Steps between C-alpha positions, in 0.01 A plus 500: 500500500839664438386749232149648494393759244144620560310731265816699423475811285764744389672684218717799415283798596270498197254239617540140604673256266456208739128484577405280790740206470483221757720190520714309748802272519670301772844364575596257224267658243596629156242764410515590129356829376384466140341751267559726199719810499343784696276278710653622828752227592794736552285754684379226734863409568582862587206513738615173654859626541390831650645717223145617422238576768171315480182706463292223655504146629773331701820300453616276783822301518534257787203669665648851483341787309772616260397866501582513872855371449818699442700424183755310710229294670333427167834394346527225761171353373507547124777513240490623140691316230507713183472367147834652408770670706777717360791523743686829539809379684703181467400348830570135564204265510548458875482878551177521300339226708618654829317819396182308565580536871466881485159500671662327799772762546487804725625833364874493418519124564725286283443133415621255758612140477143381565381700197764342279401158629137576412610602150695178449198300619271688258735433208506133590118489490500607134800281409718804431759472775773455236429854376563672835828666398406577140430855384123555479546703180657197328204268556244392242136607529400164641776507761404852606142383560632229732711755689205738539297210641785422741502867606127475574558185706775682691249778569306243710175592328212254498338621176688536171356724226628429148401717205515281187818329621556293187437775243865557404631146534585242237312171504749307715527775763122537491461135596766531769321799651169313510674219690650749747159663559342160557778414745446828689134416547595152621722667762199696630538836326198670344572604140284755318596533134352670196523333163379537144491123460180330619698177493710606800222464757396173337855365536626639832224710656278402792275807464416737213372857499364578154455875442330719244469880512607516862249247625499131590396285204570180692672379814561143612701196402651481150246232404214726607628820340705404192210402274429585135198708605693709753798556270277599208316749724826661612705495178214534251633217285392139468709268717537128557641350820649160421652241734766272355751252637873539447739211430513420873125484537474834684183694418556852371252772414541710186300811410453563130342787307274353230314617193231329300629414152231700327593807704854516368547820302545443130855547392557715201665313221822655376493584131762309314 
């Protein structure tokens, strides 16, 4: 198993926010973290990336205990792709992607031809080779997400961590990103992404970690975990999980909040 999280606990010095979480994912998996605000998804990511120390449990990537690795060693195994990135300087897209090679450089090294070749190959994998010479600051939000994914590929990491990657994208770029993530998994990468949409794991995920109050509320396949009962227990609202077919006969799962008609609050009539 490429990624193994076993009974992990941790927080920010005032008690554990993540309280004994266990899950796993392998090459080719898309592991979706789902749960309400404050349930511990972002904290779990920080523990996974080594920016917060664990207070218990273990995290292994490719058989290696992450707490025993240096930041440079860890960067060769796992890459973080932020939800939104604000550039400071007007680097070209190629320069931004080459920065992903930083963990492979010795002190005072400069990128070599092999690093540029790796950057071009990474851009090609996300169908963004045509943007190589564009200014990163001039790109749209959707294009920047693609470039950040290319930078992670150039990093040579095996696990990609994405914190709500589609949160700031319009509908078309959202769909494009989901296709890119699916393609990454097909190429053998392990993608771990948080999302506020329970439909994401149902549409592209192979595994789901459902969280509530820092604990595991469910872990398994989307079909096992994304159920009305589990969603109602986590979000405290009534939910339906419906499977429909689109115009091409492809089955799609939709999650809907519901309310019994007699529970609708009475609307006050406006005096005329």
